[in-house]
C-alpha positions, 0 to 999 in steps of 0.5 A, spaced: 111 199 917 115 195 912 115 188 913 123 185 912 125 179 911 132 175 914 132 169 909 138 163 911 139 159 905 143 151 905 146 148 898 148 142 897 153 139 893 149 139 888 148 148 888 139 145 889 138 151 893 142 156 888 139 153 882 132 154 885 133 161 886 135 161 881 130 159 876 124 160 880 121 167 880 121 168 887 118 174 890 122 176 895 121 184 896 126 187 903 130 183 904 136 186 908 140 180 910 141 173 906 146 167 909 148 161 909 151 155 906 152 156 899 158 150 898 161 154 893 168 155 894 171 161 890 176 166 890 172 171 891 171 170 898 176 166 900 184 168 898 187 161 899 183 159 893 186 159 887 179 159 883 174 162 881 167 158 880 160 160 876 156 158 882 159 164 884 157 168 878 150 165 879 150 167 887 152 174 885 146 175 881 142 173 885 144 177 891 144 184 886 137 182 884 134 183 892 139 188 892 144 186 897 152 186 896 156 181 900 160 183 906 167 181 907 171 180 914 177 183 914 179 177 918 178 172 914 177 165 917 175 158 914 168 155 914 169 148 913 174 144 916 177 139 913 180 133 916 186 130 911 192 135 908 191 134 901 185 139 901 184 145 904 181 149 908 174 153 905 170 159 906 163 157 904 159 160 909 157 167 907 152 173 909 150 178 904 147 185 907 141 191 904 147 195 909 144 203 905 136 202 907 132 206 914 130 198 915 136 195 916 139 202 920 132 201 924 134 195 925 142 195 927 140 198 933 135 195 936 140 189 935 
């Protein structure tokens, strides 16, 4: 049996976790799911946000290196709610999946 990993990441507003994953030789294999609050506003996953972030490109590179794909929900809802009227609610929590693997298919049958 192969060990598979689910990783949960919190990257602060300085992108500390993102920088760590990019700059460090992370030696993790068999990641099935990467979830977290990445603190990255980007129009790729937030249709109400009109800008693109270079941090989003870095996150995609990291996900690609783990052979993961971004899961986009059909009914998109914000994951950060703002208490003032000048800013918009936004999507900061994301999920990346390695859905085309035997391990993921086995995991999804047991949940």
